[in-house]
Every structure is written in C-alpha cells, then in structure tokens.
C-alpha positions in Angstrom: 55.2 150.7 105.4 58.9 150.7 106.2 61.5 147.9 106.4 60.7 147.3 110.1 57.2 146.5 109.3 58.0 144.6 106.1 59.7 142.0 108.2 56.1 141.2 109.3 54.3 137.9 109.8 55.5 134.6 108.2 53.2 131.9 109.3 52.1 128.4 109.1 54.8 126.0 108.3 53.7 122.4 109.1 55.9 119.6 110.3 58.7 119.2 112.8 60.1 122.4 114.2 63.4 123.7 115.4 64.5 126.9 117.0 67.4 129.2 115.9 68.9 132.4 117.1 68.0 135.3 114.8 68.9 139.0 114.5 69.4 141.0 117.7 69.4 137.8 119.7 65.8 137.0 119.0 64.9 133.3 119.0 63.0 132.5 115.9 61.1 129.5 114.7 62.5 128.3 111.3 59.7 125.6 111.3 56.9 125.4 113.8 53.7 123.3 113.7 50.5 125.4 113.3 49.0 124.3 116.7 52.2 125.4 118.5 52.3 128.7 116.6 48.7 129.4 117.5 49.2 128.6 121.2 52.2 130.9 121.2 50.3 133.8 119.7 47.4 133.3 122.1 49.3 132.7 125.3 52.8 134.0 125.2 53.8 136.8 127.5 54.3 140.3 126.1 57.8 141.5 126.7 57.8 144.8 124.9 55.7 146.8 122.5 56.7 149.5 120.1 55.4 151.3 117.0 55.4 149.1 113.9 56.5 151.9 111.7 54.6 153.2 108.7 50.9 152.9 108.0 48.0 155.0 109.4 46.4 152.6 111.8 48.8 152.8 114.8 49.8 149.2 114.5 52.4 147.9 116.9 55.2 145.4 116.9 55.6 143.4 120.0 58.0 140.8 121.3 56.4 137.7 122.9 57.9 134.9 124.9 56.6 131.7 126.3 59.8 130.9 128.2 61.2 128.7 125.4 60.5 130.6 122.2 60.8 134.4 121.8 59.4 135.9 118.6 58.0 139.2 117.3 54.3 139.7 116.4 52.3 142.4 114.7 49.4 143.8 116.7 46.5 145.6 114.9 43.5 146.8 116.9 41.9 149.1 114.2 38.1 148.6 113.9 36.6 151.5 111.9 33.5 151.7 109.8 32.5 154.9 107.9 29.5 155.4 105.5 31.8 157.5 103.3 35.6 157.5 103.3 37.6 160.0 101.3 41.4 159.8 100.7 42.5 162.3 98.1 40.7 161.6 94.8 39.5 158.2 96.2 36.1 157.8 97.7 34.7 154.6 99.1 31.2 153.9 100.3 30.6 151.7 103.4 34.3 151.8 104.2 35.7 149.4 106.8 39.2 148.9 108.2 39.2 146.1 110.8 41.7 143.9 112.6 39.3 141.0 112.2 40.0 140.8 108.5 43.5 139.7 109.2 42.1 136.7 111.1 39.6 136.0 108.4 42.3 136.2 105.8 44.5 133.6 107.5 41.6 131.2 108.1 40.2 131.5 104.5 43.7 131.1 103.1 44.2 127.9 105.0 40.8 126.6 103.8 41.9 127.0 100.1 45.4 125.8 100.7 47.2 129.1 100.4 50.2 129.0 102.8 51.5 132.5 102.1 49.2 134.4 104.4 50.6 134.4 107.9 48.8 133.1 111.0 46.7 135.6 112.8 44.6 135.1 115.9 42.2 137.3 118.0 43.6 138.2 121.4 42.9 140.9 123.9 45.9 143.2 124.3 45.7 145.8 127.1 41.9 145.2 127.2 41.4 145.7 123.4 40.5 142.9 121.0 43.2 142.8 118.3 44.7 140.7 115.5 48.0 139.2 116.7 50.0 138.0 113.7 53.3 136.2 113.3 56.1 138.5 112.2 57.8 137.3 109.0 61.3 136.0 109.3 64.0 136.3 106.7 62.5 139.0 104.5 64.9 140.1 101.8 62.7 142.8 100.2 59.2 144.0 99.5 57.5 144.3 96.1 58.6 147.9 95.7 62.3 146.9 96.0 61.8 143.9 93.7 60.4 146.1 91.0 63.2 148.7 91.6 65.8 146.0 91.1 63.9 144.7 88.1 64.4 141.1 89.2 62.3 138.0 89.1 64.7 136.0 91.2 66.5 132.7 90.4 63.3 131.1 89.1 61.2 133.7 87.2 58.4 131.2 86.4 57.9 130.4 90.1 57.9 134.2 90.9 55.4 134.9 88.2 53.1 132.0 89.4 53.2 133.4 92.9 52.2 136.8 91.7 49.2 135.3 89.8 48.1 133.5 92.9 48.3 136.8 94.8 46.0 138.5 92.2 43.5 135.7 92.4 43.5 135.9 96.2 43.0 139.6 96.2 40.0 139.3 93.9 38.5 136.6 96.1 38.8 138.7 99.3 38.4 142.0 97.3 41.5 143.5 98.9 41.6 147.2 98.2 44.9 147.9 99.9 47.4 145.6 98.2 50.2 148.1 98.1 53.9 147.2 97.3 54.8 147.4 101.0 52.6 144.5 102.1 54.0 142.1 99.5 57.1 140.5 101.0 59.7 138.3 99.5 61.8 136.0 101.8 65.3 135.0 100.9 64.1 131.7 99.4 61.9 133.8 97.0 58.6 132.9 98.7 56.0 135.6 98.5 54.1 136.5 101.7 50.9 138.6 101.8 50.3 140.7 104.8 47.9 143.3 106.2 44.3 142.5 105.1 42.5 145.0 107.3 40.9 146.7 104.3 39.8 143.5 102.5 36.5 141.6 102.4 34.3 144.2 100.8 30.8 143.2 100.0 30.9 144.0 96.3 30.2 141.0 94.1 32.4 142.0 91.2 36.0 141.5 90.2 38.2 144.6 90.4 40.9 143.8 87.8 40.1 140.6 85.9 42.4 141.7 83.1 45.3 140.9 85.4 44.2 137.3 85.8 46.2 135.2 83.4 46.9 131.8 84.9 45.8 129.7 87.9 47.3 126.9 89.9 45.4 123.7 89.4 44.9 122.8 93.1 43.8 126.3 93.9 41.1 126.3 91.2 39.9 122.9 92.5 39.7 124.2 96.0 37.9 127.4 94.9 35.3 125.1 93.2 34.8 123.2 96.4 34.0 126.2 98.6 30.5 126.4 100.1 28.8 129.0 102.2 29.0 126.5 105.1 32.7 125.7 104.7 33.5 129.4 104.7 31.4 130.0 107.8 33.0 127.1 109.6 36.5 128.3 108.7 36.2 132.0 109.4 33.8 131.9 112.4 32.7 135.4 113.5 35.6 137.1 111.8 33.3 137.7 108.8 29.6 138.4 108.9 27.0 136.7 106.6 27.1 139.4 104.0 30.9 139.3 103.8 30.9 135.5 103.5 28.3 135.5 100.8 30.3 138.2 98.9 33.4 135.9 99.0 31.3 133.1 97.5 29.9 135.3 94.8 33.4 136.4 93.8 34.5 132.8 93.9 31.8 132.1 91.3 33.1 134.8 89.1 36.7 133.6 89.4 35.8 130.0 88.5 33.7 131.1 85.5 36.5 133.5 84.4 39.1 130.7 84.3 36.7 128.1 82.9 36.0 130.5 80.0 39.7 131.2 79.6 40.5 127.5 79.5 37.7 126.9 76.9 39.2 129.7 74.7 42.9 129.2 75.1 43.3 125.6 76.2 44.2 124.2 79.7 48.0 124.3 79.0 47.9 128.0 78.5 46.0 128.7 81.7 46.7 126.1 84.3 49.9 125.5 86.1 50.9 122.9 88.7 52.0 124.1 92.1 55.1 123.2 94.1 
C-alpha cells in the first residue's frame, strides 16, 4: 500500500463539526457527526474515481461531494471465496476476501467503543455492491515508517497502549492481513486501522496471544458484555452466523486470557485506563 492509500479512511468523530480546506483544495471535515458522515457516504455524488494505489484487489479512491462537503473515500468491491488460497509459502483453507468485512469491522468496533476503525457503509457503485469508507485525513506516516524512524511519538505510553488495543482487536476479528501499510498514524499520534477485507475468519483460536500484554479497562468490560444478539444487531448481514459465533468464541478466549493474566500478575500490571 503506497502513501496515496495510506491517507485512507478516518472516521467517526462525534460532536459539532466544522469544515476546512485541505490539500489540493479538497474540503475536509475536521469533525463531523456520525449520522452526517454516514449520510454523506451513502448519498454524495461521485465526482471522480481513480486507482487507490497498491494492494491486489483493485480498490479505488473516489472524490464525493454533496454540494457542501467534498471528501475522498475508499471503494472496495472485492468479494472472493476460495476453498484453498496459496500465496508463496502461505496456504489458507476457506479463504475469503470481501468488502463486507470493512462494514462489519466498523460496526463491531463501534459496538465495543473502538473509535480508530473508520466508518464504512455498503453502497452500489456502478451497479456493484461495495464498501465505501471514509478516507483518513492528516496522516503523517504508516507503521512501516514509524518503525523505520524508531519513534514512539511524544507520548510513548499512549502509543504503546494503542498498539495493544490493535492487537486485541485483530485477535477478536482474526485479521490475517494486518500489514504495516494498513496501520496509520495521524499528526496527533492517533492510530487508525484500515482495510479489513481479509478478517473475520471462522477459526475459534487466538493467533498470537503472546503479543497480548495489557488491555484498556473499558474495552475489557465491553468485550465481556458482548452477546450473540448484540453482535448480530450491530453487524447485520455483513457477517453470517458462523462468522458472528467465531467472534464470540474468540471474545471468550480473550477475556479468559486477560482474567488469567490479572490473577497471575495483578490488575495494575495488566489493565490501563483509556483517554
């Protein structure tokens, strides 16, 4: 994924909004209520469409306008299922790569209070159902660049905590494609997680539990509160029943993992308080 695409998708900032002029004359929303953002993604007129750059799914970057606001979006229409997928030395059974997982990701993230996954809606573009996702404003670098610079930003603890939340999130949705190009850092050192088309596998195991060290208190509480019905209500038909139940099974493993870790190390060593 190149720098063009890394500027992808910031979403969901509640409260009063205002509009500012961004790069190349684009009007950007520095703060926009979720319902207004959703209406824009669903109804705004398509001004232009071009290749998003990078990736293998032919995703596109488009400029939308509703007459008052003009902003870029990311369009992904991929919807592939294969019994066996081979990529070099990697083989995956029951492989799926689907636009609907971007929509499911946003909706599930909102349910558990995770605001770093950008808003994504289902919309027909040129007669094809697609995920239309808000393009991230004010990106300073991706994870590859952060590691290259060997920086944790002005507040290393905050940066580390955000990375821990990312790892928990990726276990919950079993994201098998969290590469460094789809981890974005905006200029205020907020982490944004994009491109979830290869997430939501049906395996009921954790992939890398050894990387889970700490958890935000509110996130753990909200994970405990998840039910099959609350997940179904949130994600709608963007996930099927098997995929939803796999999320819940991995939730059970995550909660048990952190409960065991708290019992062993003490709450102070495991739990942190969010912003």
